[in-house]
C-alpha positions in Angstrom: 2.2 0.6 -6.9 0.0 -0.6 -4.0 -2.8 1.1 -2.2 -5.6 0.0 0.1 -9.3 0.2 -0.5 -9.5 3.2 1.8 -7.4 5.2 -0.6 -9.4 4.0 -3.6 -12.7 5.0 -1.9 -11.4 8.4 -0.6 -9.4 9.6 -3.6 -10.4 7.6 -6.7 -6.7 7.6 -7.8 -5.4 6.8 -11.2 -2.0 5.5 -10.0 -0.4 6.4 -13.4 2.6 8.4 -14.4 1.6 12.0 -15.3 3.5 15.2 -16.0 6.8 13.3 -16.7 7.9 10.8 -19.2 7.7 7.2 -18.1 5.8 4.0 -18.0 2.9 3.7 -15.6 3.3 1.0 -12.9 1.2 -2.1 -12.3 -1.6 -1.0 -10.0 -2.4 -3.2 -7.0 -5.3 -2.7 -4.5 -5.8 -4.5 -1.2 -9.6 -4.9 -1.1 -10.7 -7.8 1.0 -14.4 -7.4 0.2 -14.1 -6.2 -3.4 -15.6 -2.8 -2.6 -13.6 -1.1 -5.4 -16.3 0.8 -7.4 -16.9 -0.4 -11.0 -16.9 3.4 -11.9 -13.5 4.0 -10.4 -10.6 5.1 -12.6 -8.7 1.9 -11.6 -11.5 -0.3 -13.0 -12.5 1.9 -16.0 -8.9 1.8 -17.1 -8.0 -1.7 -15.8 -6.2 -3.1 -18.8 -3.6 -0.3 -19.4 -1.9 -0.2 -17.1 -2.9 -3.5 -15.5 -4.9 -3.4 -12.3 -4.8 -6.2 -9.7 -7.1 -6.5 -6.7 -6.1 -8.7 -3.8 -9.2 -10.0 -2.0 -10.3 -12.5 0.6 -11.8 -15.9 -0.3 -15.2 -14.8 1.1 -15.5 -11.9 -1.4 -18.7 -11.8 -3.5 -18.6 -14.1 -6.5 -20.9 -11.6 -8.4 -18.4 -8.7 -7.7 -15.5 -11.0 -8.8 -17.3 -11.6 -12.2 -18.0 -7.9 -12.7 -14.5 -6.8 -11.9 -12.9 -9.6 -14.0 -15.2 -8.6 -16.9 -13.9 -5.1 -16.6 -10.3 -6.4 -17.0 -9.2 -6.4 -13.4 -7.0 -9.3 -12.4 -8.0 -10.8 -9.1 -5.8 -12.4 -6.5 -7.4 -14.4 -3.7 -5.5 -14.7 -0.4 -6.7 -15.8 3.0 -7.9 -13.5 5.7 -5.9 -13.4 8.9 -7.6 -14.0 12.2 -7.1 -10.4 13.2 -9.1 -9.3 10.1 -6.6 -8.2 7.5 -5.4 -10.0 4.4 -2.4 -12.2 4.4 0.1 -9.7 3.1 2.9 -12.3 2.8 0.7 -14.4 0.5 -0.2 -11.2 -1.5 3.4 -10.3 -2.0 4.3 -13.9 -2.9 1.5 -13.8 -5.6 3.0 -10.6 -7.0 6.5 -12.1 -7.0 5.1 -15.1 -9.0 3.9 -12.5 -11.5 7.5 -11.0 -11.7 6.9 -8.1 -9.4 10.0 -7.8 -7.2 9.5 -4.2 -5.9 6.4 -2.5 -4.6 5.9 1.2 -3.9 3.2 1.5 -1.3 1.2 4.6 -1.4 -1.4 3.3 1.0 -2.9 4.9 4.0 -2.3 4.3 7.7 -3.9 0.8 7.8 -1.8 -0.5 4.9 1.4 1.0 6.3 0.7 -0.3 9.8 -0.1 -3.8 8.4 3.1 -4.0 6.4 5.2 -2.7 9.3 3.5 -5.2 11.7 4.2 -8.1 9.3 7.9 -6.9 8.9 7.4 -6.6 5.2 8.9 -3.2 4.6 12.5 -2.6 3.6 12.7 1.1 2.9 10.6 4.1 3.9 10.2 7.4 2.1 8.3 10.2 3.9 7.4 13.6 2.6 7.4 16.4 5.2 5.6 19.7 4.4 6.6 22.8 6.3 3.3 23.3 8.1 2.0 22.2 11.5 -1.6 20.9 12.0 -3.1 20.4 15.4 -5.9 18.1 14.5 -6.5 15.7 17.4 -8.5 13.4 15.1 -5.7 13.2 12.4 -4.8 9.8 11.2 -1.2 8.8 11.9 1.3 7.6 9.3 0.8 4.0 10.3 -1.9 2.3 12.4 -0.5 -0.9 13.8 1.0 -2.4 16.8 2.8 0.2 18.8 6.4 -0.1 19.7 6.9 -0.8 23.4 9.3 2.2 23.7 11.3 4.6 21.6 14.3 2.4 22.2 12.5 -0.5 20.3 10.7 1.5 17.6 11.7 0.8 14.0 14.4 3.2 12.8 15.6 4.5 9.4 19.3 4.0 8.6 21.4 5.2 5.7 19.3 8.3 5.7 18.9 10.5 2.6 17.2 13.9 2.8 16.3 15.9 -0.2 14.5 19.2 -0.7 11.6 19.1 -3.2 10.3 22.6 -3.5 9.2 23.6 -0.1 8.9 20.0 1.1 11.5 17.5 2.4 11.8 13.9 1.4 13.3 11.7 4.1 14.2 8.1 3.1 16.2 5.3 4.4 16.5 1.6 5.1 14.1 0.3 7.7 15.7 -1.6 10.6 14.0 -3.0 13.7 16.0 -2.7 16.9 16.2 -5.7 19.1 15.0 -7.9 16.3 16.4 -10.9 14.5 18.1 -10.0 11.2 16.1 -10.9 8.1 
């Protein structure tokens, strides 16, 4: 399961299986500057389940030592010119560790970065039956905007399920007018 540093700082998530039987997933945080608090649930329980933090080369050596001493596995990747981490390199490093599927529960920046890099295959969106009119609300994905509705990424092979009062809409992500991958 992958989240960004914004989710860690805002929610202090556990990213573990609770309320149902099952094994907790590997936990991965995109944190270029190693801002994940040592007091966070992810660090305090870093060894079981494993916690990995993907960071930039420029991250503090002192923070690296402290996080590693707490049991966090660190993965260094380069920073892109536009500021984010090299997500292709991050996913490659996960694949080298045997991770072949990643559930992203990130926020708008992580979602936007993955979409911009064309690194998402499937999308699952929960829709609650309520309407909010907050003009400052953060969108689902902050990234490069599609030039038009005709060129916006689409979901195909749609599945819709009702989960209590909410809906889960999922499908395979396809980019219109794009080269097949």
